[in-house]
C-alpha positions in Angstrom: -18.1 -34.0 23.6 -14.6 -32.7 22.5 -11.9 -35.0 22.9 -8.0 -33.9 24.8 -4.9 -34.5 23.2 -3.6 -35.8 26.2 -0.5 -38.5 26.0 -0.6 -36.6 22.1 2.2 -33.9 21.3 2.1 -32.5 17.7 5.7 -33.6 16.2 4.7 -31.9 12.9 2.9 -29.5 10.2 0.6 -31.0 7.9 2.7 -29.4 5.2 6.3 -30.2 6.1 5.9 -33.5 5.7 7.4 -36.0 3.0 8.4 -38.6 0.6 11.4 -39.5 3.4 9.5 -39.3 6.4 8.2 -42.5 5.7 7.7 -44.7 8.2 8.3 -42.4 10.9 5.6 -42.0 13.6 4.2 -38.8 13.5 1.1 -36.5 15.3 -0.3 -33.5 13.2 -3.3 -31.2 14.5 -5.2 -29.2 12.0 -9.2 -28.6 10.5 -10.5 -31.1 8.1 -11.0 -29.9 4.4 -12.8 -32.8 3.1 -13.7 -36.4 4.2 -14.4 -38.8 1.7 -16.3 -41.7 2.8 -15.3 -44.6 0.5 -16.8 -47.8 2.3 -14.1 -49.9 3.9 -11.8 -46.8 3.2 -11.6 -43.3 4.7 -9.7 -40.4 3.5 -9.9 -37.0 5.5 -7.6 -34.0 3.9 -6.2 -32.2 7.5 -5.0 -28.9 6.8 -3.2 -26.3 9.2 -1.3 -23.0 8.0 1.5 -24.8 6.3 -0.1 -26.9 3.6 -3.2 -30.1 4.1 -2.0 -34.2 4.8 -4.0 -36.8 4.0 -5.3 -39.4 7.1 -5.7 -43.3 6.0 -8.2 -45.0 7.7 -8.4 -48.9 6.3 -9.7 -52.1 7.4 -7.3 -52.7 9.5 -7.6 -49.4 11.3 -9.0 -49.4 15.3 -13.0 -49.9 15.0 -13.3 -46.9 17.3 -11.2 -45.2 15.4 -12.4 -45.5 12.4 -15.5 -44.8 13.3 -14.9 -41.8 14.8 -13.1 -40.8 11.2 -17.0 -41.6 9.7 -18.5 -38.7 11.8 -15.9 -35.9 10.8 -16.8 -32.7 8.9 -15.4 -30.2 7.1 -13.4 -27.7 9.7 -13.8 -30.0 12.5 -10.5 -29.7 14.5 -8.4 -32.9 15.1 -5.3 -34.1 16.6 -4.1 -37.5 14.5 -1.2 -40.1 15.5 0.3 -42.2 12.8 2.7 -43.2 10.6 4.0 -41.8 7.7 3.4 -44.1 4.4 4.1 -43.9 0.4 0.2 -43.1 -1.5 -0.5 -45.6 -3.8 -2.3 -43.1 -5.8 -0.4 -39.5 -5.9 -1.1 -36.0 -5.9 0.8 -33.7 -8.0 -1.3 -30.6 -6.6 -0.3 -30.3 -3.4 3.6 -30.6 -1.3 2.6 -33.8 0.5 0.8 -36.2 -2.1 3.6 -38.5 -2.3 2.8 -39.5 0.9 -0.4 -40.4 3.2 -0.6 -40.9 7.4 -1.8 -44.4 8.1 -3.6 -43.2 11.4 -3.8 -45.1 15.0 -5.1 -42.5 17.2 -7.3 -40.0 16.2 -8.7 -37.6 18.9 -11.8 -34.8 17.7 -11.4 -31.5 19.5 -13.4 -29.7 18.4 -16.6 -29.9 16.0 -18.1 -27.7 13.9 -21.5 -26.5 12.4 -21.3 -25.8 8.6 -19.1 -22.8 7.7 -21.3 -19.8 6.1 -19.0 -20.6 2.9 -16.5 -23.2 1.7 -13.0 -23.0 3.1 -11.0 -22.6 -0.4 -8.3 -21.4 -1.4 -9.9 -19.9 -4.9 -13.1 -18.3 -3.8 -16.2 -16.9 -4.8 -17.9 -15.8 -2.4 -18.7 -12.2 -1.6 -15.9 -10.3 0.2 -18.4 -8.3 2.9 -19.5 -11.9 3.8 -16.3 -13.0 4.4 -15.0 -9.9 6.2 -17.8 -10.4 8.4 -16.7 -13.9 9.1 -12.9 -13.2 8.7 -11.8 -16.0 11.0 -13.0 -18.2 8.8 -11.9 -16.0 5.8 -8.2 -16.2 7.4 -8.0 -20.3 7.6 -7.5 -19.9 3.1 -4.2 -20.1 2.8 -3.6 -17.1 0.3 -4.0 -15.2 3.1 -2.2 -17.1 5.5 0.8 -16.8 3.4 0.2 -12.7 3.0 -0.2 -13.1 6.6 3.3 -14.6 7.2 5.1 -13.0 4.5 4.1 -9.6 6.2 5.3 -11.1 9.8 8.9 -12.1 7.2 9.4 -8.8 6.2 8.9 -7.5 9.6 11.6 -9.7 11.0 13.6 -9.0 8.1 13.8 -5.2 8.5 14.4 -5.3 12.3 17.5 -7.7 12.2 18.6 -4.8 9.5 18.4 -1.9 11.2 19.8 -4.0 14.4 22.7 -4.9 12.7 23.1 -1.2 11.4 23.3 0.1 15.0 19.5 1.5 15.3 18.0 1.1 18.7 13.9 0.2 18.4 12.4 2.7 20.9 8.4 2.7 21.0 6.9 6.4 21.0 3.7 7.3 23.1 0.1 6.1 21.2 -1.8 8.6 22.3 -0.3 12.3 21.7 -0.7 16.0 21.4 -3.0 16.7 18.6 -0.7 18.6 15.9 -1.2 19.2 12.2 -0.4 16.3 9.8 -2.3 16.3 6.4 -4.9 14.4 7.7 -7.6 14.1 10.6 -6.7 13.1 13.7 -9.2 10.4 15.5 -9.4 11.9 18.9 -9.4 10.0 22.3 -11.4 11.8 25.1 -9.7 12.5 28.6 -11.5 11.1 32.0 -8.9 12.9 34.4 -8.7 15.6 32.2 -12.5 16.5 30.5 -13.2 18.7 27.5 -9.3 17.4 26.9 -8.6 15.2 24.4 -5.9 13.1 23.0 -4.7 12.3 19.1 -3.9 9.1 18.0 -0.6 9.2 15.8 -0.9 9.9 12.4 3.1 9.0 12.6 5.7 9.3 15.2 7.5 13.1 13.3 7.7 15.0 16.9 8.7 11.9 18.8 11.4 10.8 16.8 13.0 14.4 16.4 13.1 14.2 19.8 15.0 11.2 20.3 17.5 12.8 17.6 18.0 15.5 20.1 17.8 13.1 23.1 21.5 11.5 21.3 19.5 8.3 20.2 21.2 8.5 16.7 19.8 6.3 14.9 16.0 5.2 15.8 13.7 2.4 14.1 10.3 1.8 15.1 7.6 -0.6 13.7 5.1 2.5 14.3 1.0 1.7 14.4 0.0 4.7 12.7 -3.3 6.0 12.3 -5.4 8.9 9.9 -9.0 9.7 9.5 -9.3 10.1 5.7 -10.9 8.6 2.8 -10.0 4.9 1.8 -8.9 3.3 -1.1 -7.2 0.2 -2.1 -3.5 1.1 -0.6 -4.9 2.9 2.2 -6.4 1.8 5.9 -7.0 4.1 8.7 -4.8 2.3 10.8 -1.5 1.5 9.3 2.4 0.0 10.6 5.1 2.0 9.2 9.0 1.3 9.3 9.7 4.4 11.2 13.4 5.4 10.8 15.3 8.3 12.3 19.0 9.3 11.3 21.4 11.9 12.9 25.0 13.6 11.6 23.4 12.7 8.2 22.2 14.4 4.6 19.8 13.1 1.8 22.8 10.7 0.6 22.9 8.4 3.8 19.4 7.9 4.4 18.7 6.8 0.9 21.9 4.5 0.9 20.7 2.8 4.2 16.9 2.4 2.8 18.5 0.9 -0.5 20.0 -1.5 1.7 16.9 -2.1 3.0 15.3 -3.2 -0.1 18.7 -5.1 -1.0 17.9 -7.5 1.5 14.5 -7.9 1.3 14.4 -9.2 -1.9 17.2 -11.3 -1.5 15.7 -13.0 1.7 12.0 -13.2 0.7 11.6 -13.2 -3.0 15.3 -14.6 -3.6 16.0 -11.5 -6.4 18.8 -9.5 -6.3 17.9 -5.3 -6.6 20.4 -3.1 -8.6 21.3 -0.4 -6.5 21.2 2.4 -6.6 18.0 3.1 -7.8 17.5 5.3 -10.4 16.3 9.2 -9.0 13.9 11.5 -10.8 13.0 14.8 -9.6 9.1 16.2 -8.8 9.0 18.4 -11.9 10.6 15.5 -14.0 7.5 13.2 -12.5 5.3 15.0 -12.9 6.1 16.5 -16.6 6.5 13.1 -18.3 4.1 10.8 -16.5 2.1 13.3 -15.0 2.2 11.7 -11.2 4.6 12.0 -8.3 4.6 8.2 -7.9 4.8 7.0 -11.8 5.1 3.2 -12.5 8.3 3.8 -15.4 7.8 0.2 -16.2 6.7 1.6 -19.4 7.2 4.0 -21.5 4.1 6.1 -22.9 5.7 9.3 -21.7 3.5 12.8 -21.7 4.6 15.0 -24.3 3.9 18.5 -24.6 2.8 19.8 -28.1 1.7 23.4 -26.7 3.8 25.3 -29.6 2.3 22.6 -31.9 -0.9 23.8 -31.7 -0.9 27.3 -30.2 -1.8 29.0 -33.5 -4.5 26.3 -34.5 -8.2 26.5 -35.9 -9.1 24.1 -32.9 -10.4 26.9 -30.8 -9.7 24.2 -27.5 -6.6 23.6 -28.0 -5.6 27.7 -28.6 -7.9 29.0 -25.7 -6.1 26.2 -23.2 -2.8 27.5 -23.8 -4.3 31.3 -24.1 -5.6 30.7 -20.6 -2.4 29.9 -19.3 -2.5 26.3 -19.6 -1.4 24.0 -22.2 -1.5 20.7 -24.5 -0.5 17.5 -24.2 -0.4 14.0 -25.2 0.7 10.1 -24.9 1.1 7.8 -27.8 -0.6 4.0 -27.1 1.6 2.4 -29.8 -0.5 -0.1 -31.4 -3.7 -0.2 -30.3 -5.5 1.0 -33.0 -7.1 -2.2 -33.3 -8.4 -2.4 -29.3 -9.1 1.2 -29.3 -12.0 1.4 -32.2 -14.4 4.7 -31.4 -16.3 3.5 -29.2 -13.9 2.4 -26.7 -12.0 5.6 -27.0 -15.8 6.9 -26.1 -15.6 5.3 -23.1 -12.4 6.9 -22.2 -13.7 10.4 -22.6 -16.3 9.3 -20.3 -13.7 8.2 -18.3 -11.7 11.5 -18.3 -14.5 14.1 -17.5 -15.2 11.7 -14.3 -11.1 12.7 -13.0 -11.7 16.4 -14.0 -11.2 17.2 -18.2 -13.3 18.6 -20.3 -13.0 16.0 -22.6 -10.7 13.8 -24.6 -9.4 14.6 -28.1 -8.4 11.5 -30.0 -6.2 10.2 -33.3 -6.5 6.5 -34.2 -4.2 5.6 -37.3 -6.0 2.3 -38.6 -5.5 3.3 -42.4 -3.3 5.4 -44.7 -5.7 8.1 -43.7 -5.6 8.8 -39.9 -9.4 9.4 -38.1 -9.3 12.7 -36.1 -11.7 14.1 -34.4 -10.0 17.6 -34.3 -9.0 17.6 -38.5 -11.5 19.9 -39.8 -10.0 22.6 -37.8 -6.4 21.8 -39.1 -4.5 23.3 -41.7 -2.5 21.7 -44.1 0.5 19.5 -42.8 -0.1 20.4 -39.2 -2.1 17.1 -38.1 1.2 15.7 -40.1 3.4 17.8 -38.0 1.9 16.8 -34.7 2.5 12.8 -35.4 5.7 13.4 -36.3 6.9 15.5 -34.0 4.8 12.5 -31.2 6.4 9.6 -33.3 3.5 8.4 -33.9 2.9 5.8 -36.4 0.2 3.7 -38.4 -1.0 1.1 -35.9 -1.2 3.6 -33.0 -3.3 6.0 -31.3 -2.7 9.4 -29.7 -5.1 10.7 -27.2 -4.8 14.7 -26.0 -6.1 16.5 -23.2 -5.9 20.2 -23.2 -6.8 22.5 -20.2 -5.3 24.0 -16.7 -1.5 22.0 -16.9 -2.8 20.5 -13.2 -5.3 18.9 -15.0 -3.8 17.7 -18.2 -0.7 16.3 -16.1 -3.4 14.3 -13.9 -5.7 13.1 -16.4 -3.2 11.7 -18.8 -1.4 10.3 -15.3 -4.1 8.4 -14.7 -5.3 7.7 -18.8 -1.5 6.4 -19.2 -2.1 4.0 -16.4 -5.4 2.5 -17.5 -4.6 2.7 -21.4 -1.7 0.7 -20.6 -3.4 -2.2 -18.1 -5.9 -2.4 -20.9 -3.0 -3.1 -23.6 -1.6 -5.6 -20.7 2.6 -4.0 -21.3 3.7 -3.2 -17.9 5.9 -6.2 -17.4 6.0 -8.1 -14.1 9.0 -6.8 -12.9 9.8 -4.5 -9.4 10.7 -0.4 -10.4 12.2 1.0 -7.8 12.5 5.2 -8.0 13.1 7.8 -5.9 11.2 11.6 -6.2 13.6 13.7 -5.4 13.4 18.0 -5.4 10.0 18.4 -4.6 8.8 22.0 -4.0 8.6 23.1 -0.6 5.4 25.1 -1.3 2.4 24.7 -3.8 -0.2 27.3 -4.9 -3.8 27.1 -3.4 -6.0 28.4 -6.5 -9.0 28.5 -3.8 -7.1 30.4 -1.1 -5.1 32.4 -3.2 -2.1 31.4 -1.0 1.4 29.3 -1.2 1.1 26.0 1.4 3.3 23.8 2.7 3.7 20.4 0.9 5.2 18.5 4.0 5.2 18.9 7.3 6.3 22.1 8.7 10.0 20.7 9.7 10.9 19.9 6.4 14.6 21.5 5.4 14.5 23.7 2.3 17.6 23.6 0.2 20.2 25.7 1.5 20.3 27.7 -2.3 16.7 28.3 -1.5 16.5 30.1 1.2 16.7 33.4 -0.1 13.5 32.9 -1.9 11.3 32.0 1.2 9.7 35.6 1.5 10.5 36.6 -2.2 9.5 33.9 -4.8 8.4 30.8 -2.8 7.3 28.9 -5.8 11.1 28.3 -6.2 12.4 27.0 -2.6 12.9 23.4 -3.0 12.4 21.0 0.3 15.3 18.4 1.1 12.4 16.2 0.6 12.0 12.3 -0.9 9.6 9.7 -1.6 10.5 5.7 -2.6 8.3 4.4 -5.3 7.8 1.0 -6.6 5.9 0.1 -9.6 3.2 3.4 -9.4 3.1 2.7 -5.4 4.5 5.4 -3.1 6.6 3.1 -0.3 7.5 5.9 2.1 8.2 9.6 2.3 11.1 11.1 4.1 12.9 14.4 4.5 16.1 16.2 6.4 14.5 18.5 9.2 15.4 21.9 10.2 17.5 22.1 13.4 18.3 25.9 13.3 15.4 27.7 15.8 15.8 31.0 13.6 15.1 29.4 10.3 12.3 26.9 12.2 10.5 30.5 13.1 10.7 32.0 10.1 9.2 29.0 8.0 6.5 28.5 10.6 5.7 33.0 9.7 6.2 31.5 5.8 3.1 28.9 6.1 1.0 32.1 8.1 1.6 30.6 12.1 0.8 33.0 14.7 3.1 33.2 17.7 0.2 31.6 19.4 -0.3 28.7 17.2 3.2 27.9 17.0 3.5 28.0 20.8 0.1 25.7 21.2 1.2 23.1 18.6 4.4 22.7 18.6 6.2 24.9 21.6 7.1 22.0 23.4 10.2 21.1 20.8 10.6 24.8 19.8 11.9 24.8 23.1 13.7 21.6 22.8 15.7 22.6 19.5 17.3 25.3 21.9 19.4 22.9 23.9 21.5 21.9 20.6 19.9 19.8 17.2 22.2 17.9 15.9 21.8 17.4 11.9 18.5 14.8 10.9 16.7 13.9 8.6 14.0 10.5 8.1 11.4 8.4 6.7 8.6 6.5 7.6 7.9 2.9 5.0 4.4 1.9 4.7 4.7 -1.5 5.9 1.3 -2.6 4.5 1.9 -1.4 0.8 5.2 -2.9 0.6 3.7 -6.5 1.8 0.9 -5.9 -0.4 3.8 -5.4 -3.4 5.1 -8.7 -2.5 2.0 -11.2 -2.2 0.8 -9.6 -5.0 -2.3 -8.6 -3.6 -4.6 -6.0 -5.0 -6.0 -4.5 -1.7 -3.9 -3.8 1.3 -7.1 -5.7 2.9 -5.0 -8.3 1.8 -2.3 -8.2 3.6 -3.9 -7.1 7.1 -5.4 -9.3 9.6 -8.4 -7.7 10.7 -9.1 -4.6 8.4 -11.6 -1.9 7.9 -13.7 -1.5 4.7 -14.2 1.3 2.7 -16.3 3.4 5.1 -14.0 2.9 7.7 -16.0 0.4 10.0 -14.7 -3.6 10.6 -17.5 -5.7 9.5 -16.8 -8.4 11.7 -16.7 -6.5 15.1 -19.1 -4.4 13.9 -16.6 -1.6 14.8 -17.1 1.1 15.5 -20.1 0.8 18.0 -22.9 3.1 20.4 -21.2 3.4 24.4 -23.8 3.6 26.8 -24.6 7.0 28.5 -22.4 7.0 31.9 -19.2 6.1 30.4 -19.9 9.5 27.9 -21.2 11.2 31.1 -17.8 10.3 33.0 -16.1 11.5 30.1 -17.9 14.6 29.9 -19.3 13.8 26.4 -22.9 14.3 25.1 -23.4 12.6 21.9 -26.5 15.3 19.7 -27.8 14.3 16.5 -26.2 16.1 13.2 -28.6 17.8 11.5 -27.0 16.7 8.0 
C-alpha cells in the first residue's frame, strides 16, 4: 500500500541543497534514480526537476525505515525527512555531491513497475519508444531543462512587452477559414451543420482589428495551427509571440524586437547582444547565400561566374546561360583533404536529390588542380576562374549550372552541408534582419505573379506605380528575423487604405465575391478609420530550440507530434463513433488513393 505524506511537508528541492545546509532538518520528495544496497548501508539517489540528492540509511537508522529503503526500486516516489550532513565520499558530478541526507523518516508514496527504458540524461533508447511513453521521457533532466527554459523565455517576453506598454489580449481559437499559405485544420459545427470553424494559422486579422479598435500595442502568446508537412523545425501546432503596433513604421517594430532579444539573452543566457542587428536585403541574401534565412556565421558566399564561362566549350555551362540561367560557385577553403573524389561523388548525388542536374568541381591538391570539366576549357580559362573566385591550393570549388533559382537553392543547401562537414561554423549567435522582400513572385507553373505574403502587406510607397505594369519591381514593407540560419519571425507593415487594399486584391486576381466571402468583415472595418500599423510573430518554439541547443522542436515541446502529425503517446488522431459523426452531419468515406 502507498503511504501518505501526513506530517511531512516538502521543505527543499533535491538539487538545491549545499554544504551550507549541513545540520538542517529537511524534507525532500521525488523519484528514485537508483538504490545501492551495501548490506549495513543503503544509498538512494532521489531525483526531482532540480537534480539529485543522496539519501543515506545506516545501522543507526530506525529498522522500519531501513527495511523500507531496502524495498525501494527505480522510479518509486518517495518523501524523505532527515538531517543534511557532509558526505565522506564526495561526488563532483552532481551539484549536491558534497552532502547527503541522513534519513529519519521515509514514506513510499507510490511504487513503480520497471519502466520500458531507463531514465538517464544520455540515452540511446529509440525515440519512438520514448515518445510513446513521453511522461517517462520528460523525467530526464535534459528535457526538463528545455521545458523550463521555454517557460523562462515566455516569462521574460511577457514582462518585456508589459513594461513597454503592450496589452495581452486573447484572440479566438475557432475562426473563419481564410487563406494563410497552408492548409487549415477544420472544426465541424454541430449547430451549423455543414459549416466549419478553422483553427488559426495565426491571429493575423484579429490583431489588425485590435489596432482598429484602439489597442495600439497588442501582444499574445498565441497557439497557431498549420496542416503542412513536418520537419525538424516545424510542428502542426506551435506558439507564436505575436504582436501588433499602431502609429509606427518598420524601424519601430525592428527596434522593439531587438530590445526583446537583448533582454532575453541577458536574462537567460547572460550574454550581451550588440544592437542594431545586421540587415540584408532579400536579393542580397539570395545572391550571396542562396537562402532568405542565411547562416552568416561563416563566409563561403556564392559567386557568379556566368560572364567568365558563357562562351566556354563546356556545353553544360554555356547552355545554362543561353537558356536564361546562370553558373555559380562556392569555394570550400582548405578542404581538398576532406573532399576526395569519392566524397565529391556523394555530394553530386546529394545535389541531384535536391533538384540540380549535377555538380562540377575543381579540387586543388597538387600543383595542377583536378577539374571535372578541364578538357573543355581553353588555355587560361580555368586559371581565370580560380583567380576570380579566390581559390588556392588546398581548396575545392563546387559549381552548379542551371536555372538561377535552382542554382541558388542548390548552392545554398550545399554551402551548409560542406560547412558542417568541415566544422567551420563557430558556436555563436548571429541575428540578421532580411528586408526588402519582393511583393510578388513568379509562378512558372501557372505563369502568374503570386503574393509572397498575406494580402494585407503594405508595398513600399515608391513601388505602387508598378503594381499593374511591372509586378516584379514591387517591394514589400516586410521583414524576417533570422538567427544562425533559422527563421525566427516574419512581419510587415499593413495596408490601411481601403482603395489600395482593393487594388491589391485585384492584383492577386481575387474576385469581389472571393474578397467578400473571405475578408468582408475586415474590409468593412477599414472603412471606419484605420491607424497605420504593423507587426510580426516570433516562433517561441524555435527560439527555445536554439537557446537550448536542441536539434529538433520535439526536444522543446512537452507533447510533440511526429513526422506524420500523430502523437504516439495518446494515439492521436483517432476515429470517433458514428453517433458523434451523425450529430455533426458528417460521413467518413474511404478514399481510393
